[in-house]
Each structure stands twice: as C-alpha cells, then as structure tokens.
N, C-alpha and C positions, 0 to 999 in steps of 0.2 A: 358502372357503380358512380355514385355521387354520395357526398357528406353534406348534410344540411345542418346548418347552425341555427339554434334558436335559443331562447332563454325563458324563464318562468320567475315570478316573483317569490316562490316558496318552493320548499322541499315537497310539500303535499302536492302542489299544482304540477310540478316537474315529474313526480311519479305517476300522477293521473295521466298525463299526456304520454309519457313513455308506454305505459301499459296499454293505453288505447291504441297508440300507433303499431305496437309491435303484435298485439293480439288480432288487430284488423288487417295484418299483413301489409301495412304501409311501410313499415320499417323491419329490417332484419335485427337491429340492435340500436337502442338509444343509450348513450353513455351520459350519465348525469355527473357533471363536476361539482365538486364542494363550493358553496357558496363564494361569490367574489362581489366586489363593488363595482357597479356601473356608474358612469357620469356622462349626462347627456342633458340636452336642452328638449324639453317638451312643452308646446303651447307656451313659449316665450320665457320658461323658468328654468334655471338650472337644477337638476335632479341629481341625488346621490343615493342610490337604491341597492340594497343587497339582492342579488339575483343568482338564479342556478343556471348554468349553461348546459345546453342539451347538443349533443353531437349524434346526429341521426343517420345512420347508414341505410341506403336505399337503392334503387336504380332509378335512371333517368325516365324510364317508362312509367313509374310510380309517383312521378313529381307532382303533377297536377292534382292527383287524388290526395297526396299528402298534404299539399299546400291547403286544399280545401278542407280538410278535416282538422288540420292544424288551426286554422282561422276559426273554424266553428268552436272548438273546444276551448280555445285560449281565452283567458280573461283580459288580455290587452287588445284595445281597439286596433292596434297595428302590431302584430307580434313580429318579431325578427325572423326572416326567412332568407338565409343567405345559402347559396349552393356552391359548393367546391367540386369541381371535377376530380375523380381519382385517376391518375395516369397511369399507376402501376399498383398491382397488388399480389399477394401470393395467390395463384390460381386457385387452390382449394377454398381459400377464404372468399373470394370473388363468386364462386360457384355456390357456396353457402348463402351469400347475401342474396344472389338471384332466386335460389331455390326457396329462400325464406319469404320472399314477398310475391311469387307467383301465385296467381289465382288458380 
C-alpha cells in the first residue's frame, strides 16, 4: 500500500479527479483536504495559490496506471505526484485497499 499526494487548483477539479480515480479502481480512497495556500516558484515567478490537497490511497502495483491517468485528467502541466510508502496499517484496512483496486 502507498499514499500518493497531489493537489488541484479548485474543489471542482479535486472532486472530478477523486471520483475518476476511485471509479476506475486506481485508488481505494481519495481524501480531499480543505483549501490551503501553496507558495512556489513556477516559470521564474513566485506564486501564491489556493489549492486542494489530495491524499490518494492505492497499491504499488497500480502506481504507473494512476500516474498516467492523473497526468491525463489534471489541468496542470506538471501535477504533483509524490509517493509515500505505507510501512504499517491495520490489516483489514490494507486488505480493503488492495481489494478496492484489483482488476
């Protein structure tokens, strides 16, 4: 099991991404956090934008497909895609994640 972190520029896009990833069995669950402010440099300029953070729960086996689909669906040219390995989880929760994304 892994957690993928991404973000979206709006609540609407975050919801669209979450619904697509779960319905296509690329994620067991996508948690969308309340809006926060991101500070970053892009194309030489300092940006301060409101963004929604997405915590995407999936398996290592589904990562490549998840990355390809998120990149296709996302409005950003370079969407955030950070993978955090899960080193421990409640066994029943881990089974649920695996069962939710199996084809």
